N, C-alpha and C positions, 0 to 999 in steps of 0.2 A: 504493499499500499504505499503510495506516495504521500509523505507528511510535510515536505518542505517544497511548496510549489515555487517558491522564488528561486531556489536552487536549480530546479528543472528548467525554468524559464531561462535562466543565465546559461545554462549548459546548451540548450537549444540555440540560443542566440550566438553563443561562441562558436558552436558547431556549424551553424549556417554560415557564419562570416568566413570560416576557413575552408568551406566546401567550394571547390573550384571545378568540380566535374559538371560537364554539360548533361542534359537529359539523355541524349544519344550515348554518352559514356557509361551513365548509370544503367541504361538498359542493357548495354553490352556486357557490363559486370554481372547483372542479374541473369542474362542468358547463359553466360559461361558458368555461373554457379548452378543454374538448372541442369545443363548439360553434364557438368561433373557429378551431380547427384543422380542422374539417370545411369551415367556410367558406373556409378557405385551401386546400382540396383534399386534405387528409388524412383518413384514416380514411372513405373514401368508401364506398358501398354496393356497389362492384364485388366481384367474387368474392374473399372474404377468404382463400380457399385458394390462389389464383393464385400460383405461385412456391414454394409450400410443399414440393413434390417435391425441388426443388433444395437447400432448406435442410436438409432431412432427410438427403439424400445427403451434404452437406457435413459435417453433424455426425456422420454414421457415419464418415467418413473420418478426421475429427479425432480421434474417440473411439477409433479403432482405436490411436493412438499414445499414449494415455494409460496409464500404468502403474496397475495395480490395487493399492492400497495394502492390501488385505485379504488378499492372498495372500503 
């Protein structure tokens, strides 16, 4: 949990001031990282929905215990 918002804002400002990459360069890095992950066996072309049913069922069960703040 973030407790010092001013420190985070300071960090973001400093980080953005030092960031000299163009959007194209950032996308090139992202694409390279994605290709590396694929090479290592992540994000395969296997069925992307495999296991989704279990995740949905778990989310439903967890959400049943969350109080609704709008009521």
